[in-house]
FILUM-614238 format. One line per field, with one value per residue (C-alpha): residue number from 1; residue in one letter; x, y, z. Coordinates in pm, 1 decimal, always signed. Layout:
<nodes>
nr <- c(NUM, ...)
rest <- c(A, ...)
px <- c(X, ...)
py <- c(Y, ...)
pz <- c(Z, ...)
</nodes>
This chain:
<nodes>
nr <- c(1, 2, 3, 4, 5, 6, 7, 8, 9, 10, 11, 12, 13, 14, 15, 16, 17, 18, 19, 20, 21, 22, 23, 24, 25, 26, 27, 28, 29, 30, 31, 32, 33, 34, 35, 36, 37, 38, 39, 40, 41, 42, 43, 44, 45, 46, 47, 48, 49, 50, 51, 52, 53, 54, 55, 56, 57, 58, 59, 60, 61, 62, 63, 64, 65, 66, 67, 68, 69, 70, 71, 72, 73, 74, 75, 76, 77, 78, 79, 80, 81, 82, 83, 84, 85, 86, 87, 88, 89, 90, 91, 92, 93, 94, 95, 96, 97, 98, 99, 100, 101, 102, 103, 104, 105, 106, 107, 108, 109, 110, 111, 112, 113, 114, 115, 116, 117, 118, 119, 120, 121, 122, 123, 124, 125, 126, 127, 128, 129, 130, 131, 132, 133, 134, 135, 136, 137, 138, 139, 140, 141, 142, 143, 144, 145, 146, 147, 148, 149, 150, 151, 152, 153, 154, 155, 156, 157, 158, 159, 160, 161, 162, 163, 164, 165, 166, 167, 168, 169, 170, 171, 172, 173, 174, 175, 176, 177, 178, 179, 180, 181, 182, 183, 184, 185, 186, 187, 188, 189, 190, 191, 192, 193, 194, 195, 196, 197, 198, 199, 200, 201, 202, 203, 204, 205, 206, 207, 208, 209, 210, 211, 212, 213, 214, 215, 216, 217, 218, 219, 220, 221, 222, 223, 224, 225, 226, 227, 228, 229, 230, 231, 232, 233, 234, 235, 236, 237, 238, 239, 240, 241, 242, 243, 244, 245, 246, 247, 248, 249, 250, 251, 252, 253, 254, 255, 256, 257, 258, 259, 260, 261, 262, 263, 264, 265)
rest <- c(V, Y, D, G, L, K, F, A, L, S, P, G, P, T, A, A, S, K, L, V, I, E, S, G, Q, I, P, G, L, P, K, N, P, K, I, G, D, G, V, E, A, S, P, E, G, W, Q, M, A, S, Q, I, G, Q, R, V, R, Q, T, G, G, A, A, L, I, I, D, Y, G, N, D, G, F, A, A, D, T, L, Q, A, I, K, D, H, K, P, V, H, P, L, F, K, P, G, E, C, D, L, T, A, H, V, D, F, R, A, V, K, E, A, A, L, S, S, T, V, V, D, D, V, A, L, L, A, Q, L, S, L, A, T, Q, K, G, Q, S, P, E, D, S, A, A, T, A, I, E, S, M, E, A, K, R, E, A, E, A, G, A, Q, E, P, L, V, A, H, G, P, V, S, Q, N, E, F, L, H, G, L, G, I, R, D, R, I, M, M, L, L, E, H, P, N, A, D, E, E, K, S, A, A, L, V, S, Q, Y, E, R, L, C, S, P, E, Q, M, G, T, L, F, K, V, M, A, I, T, S, S, A, L, Q, P, G, S, L, P, M, L, V, P, P, E, P, T, E, A, P, A, E, D, S, A, A, A, D, A, A, S, N, S, S, S, A, S, P, P, A, S, N)
px <- c(+1208.7, +1182.2, +1501.1, +1656.0, +1349.4, +1153.4, +930.1, +1098.7, +1002.3, +1142.6, +1357.7, +1134.4, +849.8, +920.3, +834.2, +580.7, +406.7, +384.8, +244.1, -17.3, -128.5, -115.2, -258.7, -597.1, -609.8, -724.0, -1047.3, -1127.8, -778.9, -781.5, -645.3, -477.9, -372.3, -267.1, +56.8, +12.3, -254.6, -188.9, -321.8, -258.5, -207.1, -198.4, -79.6, -73.4, -436.1, -531.1, -354.7, -553.3, -878.9, -793.7, -727.5, -1065.3, -1229.3, -1057.3, -1178.7, -1536.6, -1509.8, -1387.6, -1648.0, -1946.2, -1967.4, -1950.1, -1714.5, -1825.3, -1573.0, -1609.4, -1355.2, -1324.5, -1249.3, -1386.9, -1561.6, -1263.6, -901.4, -776.2, -448.7, -279.1, -486.5, -186.0, -198.5, -51.2, -206.2, -22.8, -190.9, -525.0, -383.0, -278.4, +96.5, +320.6, +349.9, +730.3, +710.6, +871.5, +850.0, +722.2, +551.0, +252.5, -48.6, -34.5, -352.0, -493.8, -836.3, -940.0, -1014.0, -1322.8, -1347.1, -996.0, -1062.3, -1376.0, -1179.0, -914.4, -1164.2, -1342.9, -1012.1, -818.1, -480.2, -403.4, -198.2, +33.6, +28.3, +163.9, +433.3, +529.5, +579.5, +859.1, +1015.0, +998.8, +1189.1, +1464.3, +1469.2, +1518.4, +1790.9, +1971.5, +1964.6, +1650.1, +1452.6, +1117.7, +944.5, +1080.2, +1021.9, +668.5, +581.2, +699.7, +496.7, +179.2, +206.9, +236.6, -62.6, -285.9, -197.4, -289.5, -617.2, -717.5, -633.8, -838.7, -1132.7, -1453.2, -1272.7, -1377.3, -1702.5, -1797.9, -1836.1, -2075.8, -1996.6, -2267.8, -2205.0, -2017.1, -2268.1, -2214.8, -2225.9, -2529.4, -2718.4, -2605.2, -2709.3, -3045.1, -3099.3, -3045.7, -3302.6, -3085.0, -3348.0, -3623.6, -3389.7, -3289.4, -3652.6, -3732.7, -3448.0, -3555.1, -3911.7, -3801.4, -3922.6, -3564.8, -3439.2, -3374.2, -3261.8, -2889.9, -2916.2, -3134.9, -2889.0, -2603.1, -2798.5, -2874.3, -2510.3, -2389.2, -2644.3, -2524.0, -2159.6, -2230.8, -2474.5, -2422.8, -2259.3, -2047.3, -1902.7, -1877.1, -2193.0, -2051.6, -1676.6, -1710.2, -1816.1, -1955.3, -1924.0, -1989.1, -1836.2, -2052.2, -2095.5, -2323.0, -2603.1, -2668.0, -2734.8, -2703.4, -2995.4, -3061.1, -2910.4, -3123.1, -2895.3, -2613.2, -2802.0, -2698.3, -2996.5, -3125.6, -2996.8, -3266.4, -3284.7, -3279.7, -3239.6, -2871.3, -2865.0, -3028.2, -2844.4, -2587.8, -2855.8, -3072.3, -2783.4, -2711.1, -3076.7, -3098.6, -2790.1, -2895.4, -3254.1, -3151.6, -2933.2, -3142.5, -3146.7, -3471.5, -3601.2, -3520.9, -3779.9)
py <- c(-6195.9, -5822.7, -5612.3, -5857.8, -5870.8, -6185.6, -6331.0, -6580.3, -6804.2, -6750.1, -7047.7, -7079.9, -6910.2, -6548.5, -6391.8, -6166.5, -6455.9, -6654.5, -6352.5, -6297.6, -6660.9, -6723.6, -6389.7, -6472.2, -6144.9, -6326.2, -6513.0, -6847.4, -6972.5, -7349.3, -7554.7, -7799.7, -7606.0, -7798.2, -7756.2, -7465.1, -7287.3, -6920.4, -6615.2, -6245.5, -6027.4, -5649.4, -5531.3, -5171.3, -5205.7, -5345.0, -5055.0, -4806.9, -4988.3, -4983.1, -4609.1, -4560.4, -4756.3, -4542.0, -4226.9, -4356.0, -4431.7, -4078.8, -3897.7, -4132.7, -4108.2, -4369.7, -4492.9, -4623.6, -4851.6, -4937.0, -5136.5, -5451.7, -5763.3, -6062.0, -6138.2, -6346.1, -6405.6, -6479.6, -6546.8, -6435.5, -6120.8, -5886.6, -5709.6, -5408.8, -5162.0, -4929.2, -4712.5, -4882.1, -5226.6, -5514.9, -5577.8, -5797.5, -5664.4, -5635.8, -5444.9, -5097.0, -5050.0, -4707.8, -4649.4, -4884.7, -4891.0, -5193.4, -5329.5, -5638.4, -5752.8, -5638.1, -5898.3, -5731.2, -5982.1, -5898.9, -5526.2, -5565.3, -5744.3, -5472.2, -5186.0, -5337.3, -5395.4, -5139.0, -5310.5, -5356.5, -5036.1, -5180.0, -5520.2, -5368.4, -5184.9, -5523.8, -5657.5, -5404.0, -5505.0, -5870.3, -5800.6, -5632.8, -5919.8, -6180.9, -5970.1, -5972.2, -6351.1, -6427.2, -6714.0, -6635.8, -6875.6, -6706.0, -6350.4, -6431.2, -6606.3, -6303.9, -6065.6, -6275.2, -6298.8, -5919.2, -5870.4, -6109.0, -5942.1, -5600.8, -5726.5, -5876.4, -5551.3, -5342.9, -5583.3, -5397.4, -5069.3, -4902.3, -4820.9, -5119.8, -5061.7, -5225.1, -5351.7, -5344.1, -5568.6, -5624.9, -5653.0, -5636.4, -5299.1, -5424.4, -5492.9, -5165.2, -4944.4, -5117.9, -5074.2, -4701.6, -4697.5, -4675.7, -4850.7, -4606.7, -4314.9, -4427.6, -4492.5, -4132.1, -4009.3, -4228.3, -4097.8, -3733.7, -3528.7, -3428.8, -3790.0, -3849.3, -4182.3, -4107.6, -3999.2, -4297.7, -4540.9, -4381.7, -4410.6, -4777.2, -4844.2, -4672.0, -4863.2, -5193.2, -5103.6, -5029.5, -5312.4, -5599.9, -5911.8, -5931.7, -5583.4, -5402.6, -5532.4, -5822.3, -5761.5, -5439.0, -5465.2, -5208.7, -5207.3, -4953.2, -4919.6, -4724.3, -4659.9, -4890.7, -4635.4, -4802.6, -5167.9, -5444.8, -5432.1, -5060.9, -4981.2, -5185.2, -5120.6, -5294.8, -5605.3, -5913.4, -6086.7, -6405.8, -6712.9, -6889.6, -7267.5, -7446.9, -7808.6, -7903.6, -7958.0, -7621.2, -7408.7, -7260.7, -7172.2, -7020.9, -6804.3, -6681.6, -6600.7, -6412.7, -6202.8, -6112.4, -6030.0, -5798.8, -5597.9, -5620.7, -5280.9, -5089.9, -5058.7, -4728.9, -4545.2)
pz <- c(-3184.0, -3250.1, -3233.4, -2989.2, -2763.5, -2683.7, -2414.7, -2181.1, -1891.7, -1545.8, -1439.0, -1132.8, -944.4, -863.0, -527.7, -697.3, -871.3, -548.3, -366.2, -637.8, -626.3, -251.6, -137.8, -292.0, -483.6, -800.1, -717.0, -874.0, -954.1, -1019.5, -730.0, -966.0, -1277.2, -1584.8, -1772.9, -2010.3, -1803.5, -1746.4, -1568.4, -1619.2, -1313.3, -1289.7, -945.5, -1067.2, -1176.9, -836.5, -671.8, -880.0, -799.9, -429.2, -445.8, -616.2, -335.0, -73.9, -249.3, -252.6, +121.0, +189.8, -20.6, -6.9, -384.8, -658.5, -928.8, -1268.8, -1442.1, -1812.5, -2011.8, -2215.7, -2019.9, -1832.4, -1506.8, -1402.1, -1492.2, -1842.2, -2019.2, -2340.6, -2389.1, -2417.7, -2753.0, -2928.4, -3170.6, -3408.1, -3669.8, -3588.3, -3674.0, -3444.5, -3418.9, -3203.9, -2843.5, -2880.1, -3209.4, -3179.3, -2799.5, -2702.5, -3036.3, -2995.4, -2763.7, -2532.3, -2380.3, -2211.7, -2095.9, -1750.2, -1482.6, -1336.7, -1052.3, -933.3, -976.3, -763.6, -489.9, -494.8, -485.0, -186.2, -4.7, +194.8, +178.5, -190.2, -211.3, +53.9, -118.6, -439.6, -244.1, -101.3, -452.8, -503.2, -171.8, -274.7, -594.0, -393.0, -143.0, -412.7, -573.2, -237.5, -224.8, -22.3, -175.6, -344.6, -104.7, +209.5, +89.3, -30.5, +296.0, +496.0, +280.9, +297.7, +676.8, +694.7, +464.0, +659.5, +989.4, +853.1, +706.4, +1040.4, +1219.7, +977.5, +946.1, +1021.5, +1082.8, +759.1, +585.0, +368.4, -2.4, -246.2, -596.5, -864.5, -1163.0, -1377.7, -1658.5, -2032.5, -2206.2, -2396.3, -2071.4, -1914.8, -2206.7, -2245.4, -1871.8, -1924.9, -2206.3, -2517.3, -2729.9, -2629.1, -2692.1, -3039.1, -3131.0, -3035.2, -3257.4, -3549.9, -3528.0, -3514.9, -3814.1, -3900.7, -3908.3, -4276.5, -4421.3, -4388.5, -4023.2, -3938.3, -4094.9, -3897.9, -3571.5, -3627.9, -3717.0, -3399.3, -3192.4, -3336.4, -3270.2, -2903.5, -2829.4, -3072.2, -2922.4, -3238.3, -3173.4, -2836.6, -2669.5, -2467.8, -2484.2, -2282.8, -1919.1, -1674.2, -1295.9, -1020.3, -673.8, -427.5, -59.4, +136.7, +95.1, -242.2, -172.7, -434.6, -675.3, -625.9, -967.7, -1212.8, -1510.4, -1320.5, -1211.8, -1411.6, -1574.1, -1418.0, -1605.7, -1804.6, -1806.0, -2138.7, -2246.0, -2255.5, -2630.6, -2695.0, -2436.2, -2677.4, -2929.5, -2654.8, -2532.9, -2886.0, -2946.6, -2616.0, -2691.6, -3044.4, -2950.4, -2666.7, -2903.3, -3216.2, -3386.3, -3416.3, -3769.0, -3935.0, -4137.6)
</nodes>
């Protein structure tokens, strides 16, 4: 408990939680969750992703999304940072930076959808409905029925979008040629020992699996003019088969070799 604040469980399912689960906005949810399982949902994030998708439809452009997160839902990733140090999320509200891992799969679904903005507006209506005495089950069922009707009406009416990725930051930067670029800088006549060491350190920070290389993900949303596979730096690598007992070691070796720093002179 921090200054009288603490996390608490709802006595029952809320209308918003039922809408999130039953609307299918978070792909891959287990059909039979176990006690203690959790999932983080960000309706405001979905709304922003949907607005980005609408903008891409209108302009025919592209959106590049980079953040740390997962290609799927997660739980218990909420964290707070103050003065560059981790603190409890309820510590000094308003004075700390709050963050959580991004569910890139849900963001992708929202960006490709045209109805998420209205879905999030429905969440606010659901909260009011439950406050007025309507049960969460009834209010959620009404909202889901409205959402499905609108999706059917708008199906095929808008320009389809294409999602590229997500891939890890390590894969993205190597696809752009970061290793070739840093080798050019290391071989430059003005690259002394101190500058070379700094370049290698920065390369490791961006690409190493132990630092930012795999935690950060990259994804693009484009018009259908750019079909899947047309952006090589955003194509996930093909999985390599390995004997079951050696699969973990093979994955570790693959990650470290792809981000191994070039030797400095």
